[in-house]
C-alpha positions as CSV (number, residue, x, y, z in Angstrom):
1,X,165.5,168.9,-127.3
2,X,168.5,167.3,-129.0
3,X,168.6,163.5,-128.5
4,X,172.4,163.6,-127.8
5,X,171.7,166.2,-125.0
6,X,169.0,163.9,-123.5
7,X,171.4,160.9,-123.6
8,X,174.0,163.0,-121.8
9,X,171.4,164.0,-119.1
10,X,170.4,160.4,-118.6
11,X,173.9,159.1,-118.2
12,X,175.1,162.0,-116.0
13,X,172.0,162.0,-113.8
14,X,172.0,158.2,-113.4
15,X,175.8,158.2,-112.6
16,X,175.4,161.0,-110.0
17,X,172.4,159.4,-108.3
18,X,174.3,156.1,-108.2
19,X,177.3,157.8,-106.5
20,X,175.0,159.6,-104.1
21,X,173.3,156.3,-103.1
22,X,176.7,154.6,-102.7
23,X,177.8,157.4,-100.4
24,X,174.8,156.7,-98.1
25,X,175.5,152.9,-98.2
26,X,172.9,152.0,-100.8
27,X,173.5,150.0,-104.0
28,X,174.3,152.2,-107.0
29,X,171.5,150.5,-109.0
30,X,169.0,152.0,-106.6
31,X,170.3,155.4,-107.6
32,X,170.0,154.6,-111.3
33,X,166.3,153.7,-110.8
34,X,165.6,156.8,-108.7
35,X,167.3,158.9,-111.4
36,X,165.0,157.3,-114.0
37,X,161.9,158.0,-111.8
38,X,163.1,161.7,-111.6
39,X,163.5,161.9,-115.4
40,X,160.2,160.0,-116.1
41,X,158.1,162.2,-118.4
42,X,155.1,161.7,-116.2
43,X,157.0,163.2,-113.2
44,X,159.1,166.2,-114.5
45,X,157.9,166.6,-118.1
46,X,161.5,167.5,-118.9
47,X,162.3,164.6,-121.3
48,X,159.6,164.0,-124.0
49,X,157.7,160.8,-124.1
50,X,158.6,160.4,-127.8
51,X,162.2,160.0,-126.8
52,X,161.5,157.4,-124.2
53,X,159.3,155.4,-126.6
54,X,162.3,155.0,-128.9
55,X,164.8,153.6,-126.4
56,X,164.2,150.0,-127.2
57,X,167.5,149.7,-129.1
58,X,169.5,150.8,-126.1
59,X,167.7,148.6,-123.6
60,X,168.0,145.6,-125.9
61,X,171.8,146.1,-126.2
62,X,172.0,146.5,-122.4
63,X,169.9,143.3,-121.9
64,X,172.1,141.3,-124.2
65,X,175.2,142.3,-122.1
66,X,173.4,141.6,-118.8
67,X,172.2,138.2,-119.9
68,X,175.6,137.3,-121.3
69,X,177.2,138.2,-118.0
70,X,174.6,136.1,-116.1
71,X,175.4,133.2,-118.3
72,X,179.0,133.8,-117.5
73,X,178.4,133.0,-113.9
74,X,177.3,129.5,-114.7
75,X,180.7,127.9,-114.7
76,X,180.0,124.2,-114.7
77,X,182.8,123.1,-112.3
78,X,181.7,125.7,-109.8
79,X,178.0,124.8,-109.9
80,X,178.4,121.0,-110.2
81,X,178.9,120.6,-106.5
82,X,175.6,122.5,-105.8
83,X,173.8,121.4,-109.0
84,X,171.2,119.4,-107.1
85,X,170.3,122.4,-104.9
86,X,170.1,124.8,-107.8
87,X,167.8,122.6,-109.8
88,X,165.5,121.8,-106.9
89,X,165.3,125.4,-105.7
90,X,164.6,126.6,-109.2
91,X,161.8,124.1,-109.8
92,X,160.1,124.7,-106.4
93,X,160.5,128.5,-106.2
94,X,159.3,129.0,-109.8
95,X,156.3,126.7,-109.5
96,X,155.4,127.8,-105.9
97,X,155.3,131.4,-107.1
98,X,153.0,130.3,-110.0
99,X,150.7,128.3,-107.6
100,X,150.6,131.0,-104.9
101,X,149.7,133.7,-107.4
102,X,147.1,131.6,-109.4
103,X,145.2,130.6,-106.3
104,X,145.4,134.0,-104.7
105,X,143.8,135.7,-107.7
106,X,141.2,133.0,-108.1
107,X,140.2,133.5,-104.5
108,X,140.7,137.2,-104.0
109,X,140.2,138.4,-107.6
110,X,136.3,138.4,-107.4
111,X,136.5,140.4,-104.2
112,X,138.6,143.1,-105.8
113,X,137.2,143.2,-109.3
114,X,133.4,143.2,-109.8
115,X,131.2,143.5,-112.8
116,X,128.5,141.7,-114.7
117,X,130.9,140.6,-117.5
118,X,133.5,139.2,-115.2
119,X,132.5,135.5,-115.1
120,X,134.6,133.0,-113.2
121,X,135.5,130.6,-116.1
122,X,136.0,133.2,-118.9
123,X,137.6,136.0,-116.9
124,X,139.0,135.1,-113.5
125,X,140.6,131.8,-114.3
126,X,142.4,133.1,-117.5
127,X,143.4,136.3,-115.6
128,X,144.8,134.2,-112.7
129,X,146.7,131.8,-115.0
130,X,148.3,134.4,-117.1
131,X,149.4,136.6,-114.1
132,X,150.7,133.5,-112.3
133,X,152.8,132.5,-115.4
134,X,154.5,135.9,-115.1
135,X,155.4,135.3,-111.5
136,X,158.0,132.6,-112.1
137,X,160.8,134.5,-113.9
138,X,163.4,136.5,-112.0
139,X,165.3,139.5,-113.3
140,X,168.9,138.9,-112.2
141,X,170.0,142.3,-113.4
142,X,169.7,144.1,-110.0
143,X,171.3,141.2,-108.1
144,X,174.1,141.1,-110.7
145,X,174.7,144.8,-110.3
146,X,174.9,144.5,-106.5
147,X,177.2,141.4,-106.8
148,X,179.7,143.2,-109.0
149,X,179.6,146.5,-107.1
150,X,180.3,144.8,-103.8
151,X,182.5,142.0,-105.2
152,X,180.1,139.4,-103.6
153,X,181.3,135.8,-103.8
154,X,180.0,132.6,-102.2
155,X,177.4,129.9,-102.5
156,X,174.4,132.2,-101.9
157,X,175.6,134.5,-104.8
158,X,176.2,131.5,-107.1
159,X,172.9,129.9,-106.2
160,X,171.0,133.2,-106.8
161,X,172.5,133.7,-110.2
162,X,172.1,130.0,-111.2
163,X,168.4,129.9,-110.1
164,X,167.7,133.3,-111.8
165,X,169.2,132.0,-115.0
166,X,167.2,128.7,-115.0
167,X,163.8,130.0,-113.9
168,X,163.3,132.0,-117.1
169,X,163.0,128.6,-118.8
170,X,160.2,127.4,-116.4
171,X,158.6,130.8,-116.8
172,X,158.4,130.5,-120.6
173,X,156.9,127.0,-120.2
174,X,154.4,128.2,-117.6
175,X,153.4,131.1,-119.8
176,X,152.9,128.9,-122.9
177,X,150.8,126.4,-121.0
178,X,148.8,129.2,-119.3
179,X,148.1,130.8,-122.7
180,X,146.7,127.5,-124.0
181,X,144.5,126.9,-121.0
182,X,143.3,130.5,-120.9
183,X,142.3,130.3,-124.5
184,X,140.3,127.1,-123.8
185,X,138.5,129.0,-120.9
186,X,137.6,132.0,-123.1
187,X,136.8,130.4,-126.4
188,X,136.5,126.7,-125.5
189,X,139.5,126.0,-127.8
190,X,140.8,122.4,-127.9
191,X,144.1,121.6,-126.2
192,X,146.4,120.0,-128.7
193,X,150.0,118.7,-128.9
194,X,151.2,121.9,-130.6
195,X,150.2,123.9,-127.5
196,X,152.8,122.0,-125.5
197,X,155.4,121.4,-128.2
198,X,155.7,125.1,-129.1
199,X,157.5,126.3,-125.9
200,X,159.9,123.3,-126.1
201,X,160.8,124.2,-129.7
202,X,161.2,127.9,-128.7
203,X,163.5,127.0,-125.8
204,X,165.5,124.5,-127.8
205,X,165.9,126.9,-130.7
206,X,167.1,129.7,-128.3
207,X,169.7,127.4,-126.7
208,X,171.0,126.2,-130.1
209,X,171.3,129.8,-131.4
210,X,173.1,131.0,-128.3
211,X,175.4,127.9,-128.4
212,X,176.3,128.6,-132.0
213,X,177.2,132.2,-131.3
214,X,179.2,131.2,-128.2
215,X,181.2,128.8,-130.3
216,X,181.8,131.5,-132.9
217,X,183.0,133.9,-130.3
218,X,185.4,131.2,-128.9
219,X,186.8,130.6,-132.4
220,X,187.3,134.3,-133.1
221,X,189.0,134.9,-129.8
222,X,191.4,132.0,-130.5
223,X,192.1,133.3,-134.0
224,X,192.7,136.9,-132.9
225,X,194.8,135.9,-130.0
226,X,196.9,139.0,-129.9
227,X,194.2,141.6,-130.4
228,X,193.7,144.6,-128.1
229,X,191.0,144.8,-125.4
230,X,189.2,147.4,-127.5
231,X,189.0,145.1,-130.5
232,X,187.7,142.3,-128.2
233,X,184.9,144.5,-126.9
234,X,184.0,145.4,-130.4
235,X,183.8,141.8,-131.4
236,X,181.6,140.9,-128.4
237,X,179.2,143.8,-129.0
238,X,178.8,142.8,-132.6
239,X,178.1,139.1,-131.9
240,X,175.8,139.9,-129.0
241,X,173.8,142.3,-131.2
242,X,173.6,139.7,-133.9
243,X,172.5,137.0,-131.5
244,X,169.9,139.1,-129.9
245,X,168.6,140.4,-133.2
246,X,168.4,137.0,-134.8
247,X,166.4,135.7,-131.9
248,X,163.8,138.3,-132.6
249,X,163.7,137.6,-136.3
250,X,163.4,133.9,-135.7
251,X,160.6,134.4,-133.0
252,X,162.8,132.8,-130.3
253,X,163.2,134.0,-126.7
254,X,165.2,137.1,-126.5
255,X,167.2,136.4,-123.3
256,X,168.0,132.7,-123.5
257,X,170.3,132.9,-126.6
258,X,172.7,135.6,-125.2
259,X,172.6,133.8,-121.8
260,X,173.5,130.5,-123.4
261,X,176.3,132.3,-125.3
262,X,177.7,133.5,-122.0
263,X,177.6,129.9,-120.6
264,X,179.5,128.6,-123.6
265,X,182.2,131.2,-123.3
266,X,182.4,130.8,-119.5
267,X,183.0,127.0,-119.9
268,X,184.8,126.5,-123.2
269,X,186.9,129.7,-123.8
270,X,190.5,129.6,-122.4
271,X,190.3,133.4,-122.1
272,X,186.9,133.4,-120.2
273,X,188.2,135.2,-117.1
274,X,189.8,137.9,-119.3
275,X,186.6,138.4,-121.4
276,X,184.3,138.9,-118.5
277,X,186.8,141.1,-116.6
278,X,187.2,143.4,-119.6
279,X,183.4,143.8,-119.9
280,X,183.1,144.4,-116.1
281,X,186.0,147.0,-116.2
282,X,185.0,149.0,-119.3
283,X,181.3,148.6,-120.1
284,X,179.4,147.4,-117.1
285,X,178.9,150.7,-115.3
286,X,177.6,152.4,-118.5
287,X,175.3,149.5,-119.3
288,X,173.8,149.5,-115.8
289,X,173.3,153.2,-115.8
290,X,171.5,153.2,-119.2
291,X,169.4,150.1,-118.6
292,X,168.1,150.9,-115.1
293,X,167.6,154.6,-115.6
294,X,165.8,154.2,-118.9
295,X,163.7,151.3,-117.6
296,X,162.4,153.5,-114.8
297,X,161.6,156.3,-117.3
298,X,159.1,153.9,-118.9
299,X,157.1,153.3,-115.7
300,X,153.6,154.6,-115.5
301,X,152.8,155.9,-112.0
302,X,149.0,155.9,-112.5
303,X,149.2,152.1,-112.6
304,X,150.1,152.1,-108.9
305,X,147.0,154.1,-108.0
306,X,144.4,152.4,-110.2
307,X,145.5,148.8,-109.5
308,X,147.2,148.9,-106.2
309,X,145.3,146.1,-104.6
310,X,145.9,143.7,-107.5
311,X,149.6,144.7,-107.5
312,X,149.8,144.1,-103.8
313,X,148.3,140.7,-104.1
314,X,150.7,139.8,-106.9
315,X,153.8,141.1,-105.1
316,X,152.9,139.5,-101.7
317,X,151.9,136.0,-102.9
318,X,154.7,135.8,-105.5
319,X,157.2,136.6,-102.7
320,X,155.6,134.0,-100.4
321,X,155.9,131.4,-103.2
322,X,159.6,132.3,-103.9
323,X,160.5,132.1,-100.2
324,X,158.6,128.9,-99.4
325,X,159.9,127.2,-102.6
326,X,163.4,128.2,-102.0
327,X,163.4,127.1,-98.4
328,X,161.8,123.7,-99.2
329,X,164.1,123.1,-102.1
330,X,167.1,124.0,-100.0
331,X,166.0,121.6,-97.2
332,X,165.3,118.7,-99.6
333,X,168.6,119.1,-101.4
334,X,170.4,119.6,-98.0
335,X,171.8,123.0,-99.1
336,X,173.6,125.1,-96.5
337,X,171.6,127.1,-94.0
338,X,172.7,130.4,-95.6
339,X,171.4,129.2,-99.0
340,X,168.1,128.3,-97.5
341,X,167.7,131.6,-95.6
342,X,169.0,134.2,-98.0
343,X,168.7,132.9,-101.6
344,X,165.1,134.0,-102.0
345,X,165.9,137.6,-101.3
346,X,167.9,137.7,-104.5
347,X,165.0,136.2,-106.5
348,X,162.5,139.0,-105.9
349,X,163.6,141.5,-108.6
350,X,161.5,141.2,-111.7
351,X,161.2,143.0,-115.1
352,X,162.5,142.6,-118.6
353,X,161.1,139.3,-119.8
354,X,157.8,139.5,-117.9
355,X,157.1,143.0,-119.3
356,X,157.8,141.6,-122.8
357,X,155.4,138.6,-122.2
358,X,152.8,141.0,-120.8
359,X,153.0,143.1,-124.0
360,X,152.6,139.9,-126.1
361,X,149.4,139.2,-124.1
362,X,148.3,142.7,-124.9
363,X,148.7,142.1,-128.6
364,X,146.6,139.0,-128.5
365,X,143.0,139.9,-129.3
366,X,141.8,136.8,-127.5
367,X,142.7,138.3,-124.2
368,X,141.3,141.8,-124.9
369,X,139.1,141.7,-121.7
370,X,142.0,141.0,-119.4
371,X,145.2,142.2,-121.1
372,X,145.0,145.8,-119.8
373,X,144.7,144.5,-116.2
374,X,147.6,142.1,-116.7
375,X,149.9,144.8,-118.2
376,X,149.1,147.3,-115.5
377,X,149.7,144.8,-112.6
378,X,153.0,143.7,-114.1
379,X,154.3,147.2,-114.7
380,X,153.1,148.2,-111.2
381,X,154.8,145.2,-109.6
382,X,158.0,146.0,-111.6
383,X,158.1,149.4,-110.0
384,X,158.0,147.8,-106.6
385,X,160.4,145.0,-107.4
386,X,163.0,147.2,-109.1
387,X,163.0,149.7,-106.2
388,X,163.2,147.2,-103.4
389,X,165.2,144.5,-105.3
390,X,168.7,146.0,-105.1
391,X,168.3,146.9,-101.4
392,X,167.1,143.4,-100.3
393,X,169.7,141.8,-102.5
394,X,172.5,143.7,-100.7
395,X,170.9,142.9,-97.4
396,X,170.8,139.1,-98.1
397,X,174.4,139.0,-99.5
398,X,175.7,141.0,-96.5
399,X,173.9,138.7,-94.0
400,X,175.3,135.7,-95.8
401,X,178.8,137.1,-95.3
402,X,179.5,137.3,-99.1
403,X,180.0,141.0,-99.4
404,X,183.6,142.3,-99.0
405,X,183.3,145.0,-96.3
406,X,185.0,148.2,-97.5
407,X,184.3,151.8,-97.7
408,X,181.0,151.0,-99.6
409,X,179.9,148.9,-96.6
């Protein structure tokens, strides 16, 4: 089948499913995901797996746009008044998710997985640590899609986007520390300063790279003050692709640079409102259709069957950690009751960065005995999170009174 025909099928099917869901009062992003499940090669055998395997370029471009838009929500004057609550909620929800998952797998793992080779120190502790490190990050894409579709505005929306942007940093730190400790458990490797310095260098480098590209975009938009919207979109696409690509070449985090770029533009570009409105008006719908539909086409349904108990443990205890950490952080920081009650709902969606980290674990020969389980659990949990995420995000924002009630309701 011609690739251009497949692209047309993906876009049209995703768009049609999104409109159908919107008609029935569901978020459009739910329709995009359902369209991807329908087009999944394991379900209909209509689109070849070879095509799906070569969609990384499209999903990476989409991710760069999404993370840039997320960064654009972090307008310093807007979040300064609630900065304390965002930081406390981020710290507690991310670390509580880590702790809840690590202890649940240490306690319940031996009851679910059995075998003579599965020793407590060399198998269950590393497995628990690495899975727990992947519980912290949040994928804000689904919540961002719901926010824009329903024009949601308010402190719950701002808190969700702020926390979702910050907890990736804690997730990377948790991951790097977990990898070091897991290596010690498996091979009795010594823990050195480099094990802890590496994630800090990675994070710092990512922020510097994104900051530089944000400054470059600000300079260009000032120089080309009278350019058309089409030229501005072209400039943004080019710089986002360069930023995302360089982060891969330099071995940095893929999401933090473009997110930082969005933060710089949102806070130091006099045309910030115009830039993000142009992207929302002309590119956002297409980006969301492609990203969520193609992501769902990558999911492996056999994972849900073979590892359903481990997936259930991960989803349940990660959710408990997110909710308890958010509520406690909200109470300590004296956030509003709405923030305490509804923020955690928007922090459930997961995907993107955690799948990438799981694939990195898979590539590490040191974790050969546990990497397949980790990858399967994460992909299975992603299926659950990406299906229920948009629905519960809409529920929370509506309950918080931050969705403009209209014909989409």
